[in-house]
C-alpha positions in Angstrom: -77.8 41.2 101.9 -79.9 43.8 101.5 -78.4 45.6 104.8 -80.9 47.7 107.2 -80.6 51.6 107.6 -78.9 50.3 111.0 -76.7 48.1 109.1 -75.3 50.6 106.4 -73.1 52.7 108.7 -71.5 49.5 109.2 -71.0 48.5 105.7 -69.9 51.7 105.1 -66.9 51.6 107.6 -66.0 48.1 106.0 -65.9 49.9 102.4 -63.5 52.7 104.3 -61.3 50.1 106.2 -60.9 47.9 102.8 -60.1 50.8 101.1 -57.4 51.7 103.5 -56.0 47.9 103.6 -56.0 48.1 99.7 -54.0 51.5 100.3 -51.6 50.1 102.9 -51.0 47.2 100.8 -50.2 49.3 97.6 -47.6 51.7 99.4 -45.7 49.6 101.2 -45.2 46.6 99.9 -41.7 46.3 98.3 -41.4 45.1 94.4 -37.6 44.5 94.1 -35.9 41.2 95.7 -32.9 41.8 97.0 -29.7 39.7 95.9 -28.5 38.3 99.4 -30.5 35.9 101.6 -30.5 38.3 104.5 -31.8 41.1 102.2 -34.4 38.8 101.1 -35.7 37.7 104.4 -35.7 41.2 105.4 -38.0 41.9 102.5 -39.9 39.3 103.4 -40.5 40.2 107.0 -41.7 43.3 105.5 -44.2 41.8 103.4 -45.5 39.8 106.1 -46.1 42.7 108.1 -47.3 45.0 105.2 -50.0 41.9 104.7 -50.4 41.8 108.5 -51.4 45.3 109.1 -53.6 45.1 106.4 -55.7 42.1 107.5 -55.6 43.9 110.9 -57.1 47.0 109.3 -60.1 45.0 107.6 -60.9 42.5 110.6 -62.7 45.0 113.4 -65.0 46.9 110.7 -65.6 43.1 109.2 -66.4 41.5 112.5 -68.9 44.4 113.2 -70.4 44.3 110.1 -70.7 40.5 110.5 -72.1 40.2 113.6 -75.1 42.7 113.0 -76.7 40.3 110.4 -79.0 38.0 110.8 -78.6 34.5 109.9 -80.3 34.8 106.7 -77.7 38.0 105.7 -74.9 35.6 107.1 -75.8 32.8 104.9 -75.9 35.4 101.9 -72.7 37.1 103.1 -70.9 33.4 103.6 -72.3 32.5 99.9 -70.4 36.1 98.1 -66.9 34.0 98.5 -67.2 30.9 96.3 -67.8 27.8 98.3 -67.9 24.9 95.8 -65.6 22.2 96.0 -62.9 23.4 93.5 -62.2 26.7 95.2 -62.7 25.4 99.1 -59.8 22.9 97.9 -58.0 25.6 96.2 -58.0 27.5 99.5 -56.9 24.4 101.2 -53.8 23.9 99.0 -52.9 27.6 99.2 -53.3 27.5 103.2 -50.8 24.1 103.2 -48.4 25.6 100.8 -48.3 28.8 103.2 -48.0 27.0 106.4 -46.2 23.6 105.5 -43.2 23.3 107.2 -41.4 21.6 104.0 -42.6 24.4 101.7 -41.7 27.3 103.2 -38.4 28.7 102.5 -37.8 30.3 105.9 -38.7 27.2 107.8 -36.9 24.6 105.6 -33.5 25.9 104.5 -31.3 23.9 102.2 -28.7 23.9 104.9 -26.8 20.7 103.4 -26.9 23.0 99.9 -25.6 25.9 101.7 -23.1 24.2 103.3 -21.5 22.5 100.1 -21.5 25.8 98.4 -20.0 27.8 101.1 -17.7 25.5 102.8 -17.5 26.9 106.2 -14.6 27.0 107.9 -14.7 24.9 111.5 -15.2 28.3 113.2 -18.2 29.1 110.8 -19.4 25.5 111.4 -21.1 26.7 114.8 -23.1 29.6 113.3 -24.6 27.2 110.5 -25.5 24.8 113.1 -27.5 27.7 114.9 -28.8 28.9 111.9 -30.1 25.0 111.1 -31.4 24.5 114.8 -33.4 28.2 114.6 -35.0 26.9 111.0 -36.0 23.8 112.7 -37.7 25.5 115.5 -39.4 28.1 112.9 -40.8 24.6 111.3 -41.9 23.4 114.3 -43.4 26.6 115.2 -45.4 27.0 111.7 -46.6 23.2 112.4 -48.3 24.4 115.8 -49.3 27.8 115.0 -50.3 27.9 111.5 -54.1 26.9 111.1 -54.7 23.9 108.1 -58.7 24.2 107.9 -60.8 25.8 105.8 -63.1 28.4 107.2 -66.3 29.1 105.7 -67.3 32.3 106.9 -65.6 35.9 106.0 -64.9 36.6 109.4 -63.4 32.8 110.2 -61.6 33.6 106.7 -60.1 36.6 108.0 -59.1 35.5 111.3 -57.2 32.3 109.8 -55.4 34.7 107.5 -54.5 36.6 110.1 -53.2 33.6 112.2 -51.2 32.6 109.4 -49.4 35.5 108.8 -48.5 35.9 112.1 -47.1 32.5 112.5 -45.1 32.9 109.0 -44.0 36.2 110.9 -42.6 34.7 113.7 -40.8 32.0 111.7 -38.9 34.6 109.8 -37.8 36.5 113.1 -36.8 33.3 114.5 -34.6 32.3 111.7 -33.4 36.2 110.7 -30.6 36.5 113.6 -29.3 33.1 113.3 -28.6 33.7 109.2 -27.4 37.4 109.9 -24.5 36.0 112.2 -23.9 33.1 109.7 -23.7 35.7 106.6 -22.0 38.3 108.4 -18.9 35.5 109.2 -18.3 34.6 105.6 -15.8 35.7 103.4 -16.7 37.9 100.2 -16.2 34.8 98.0 -18.4 32.6 100.2 -21.2 35.4 100.3 -21.1 35.3 96.5 -21.4 31.4 96.5 -24.5 31.6 99.2 -25.7 34.7 97.0 -26.1 32.2 93.8 -28.5 29.7 95.9 -31.2 32.5 95.6 -33.2 30.5 92.4 -32.4 26.8 93.5 -33.2 26.9 96.9 -36.6 28.2 96.1 -39.4 25.7 96.6 -41.3 24.8 93.7 -44.3 26.9 93.0 
């Protein structure tokens, strides 16, 4: 982009923000997957919070640098990220996978399989119904608030990423209380059976 002298401090600011965001991801993202569904959901919430913090660290510096560019420089910056059909289609698929209510483990809980494995009592059924309602509400929220378009500029991609992460975080926080109430009301044997659904309940990659 051959930045001017006036633009170089903004580029340095972006470089610093990028390094800080990488540090946030490396220092805070959990690596171990908990064994319980409530623990996994809490870990997912933490991971989303970390990713969101990283994006929000970069965005202001990216916006300032991008807006300082001439139209020609912006065009060259836009071309830095691959924009061929294959890359664009892959980006679209990744976006759809993250936002699709049927693909998200948060918004597509296998309620029938949970019921079959746990065999809830009549007293527990109300909590399972509440969990189902929360899951459907999370799915509706993702469908309404998760963007499904391909952004062509780096600032647009960063904004879309922040919106996607916030939508996912909101979905997790919608499901989490209902899941905790249902899980805490189970017997140890029921919890053990629920825990065995971990692998089978994950959506296919």
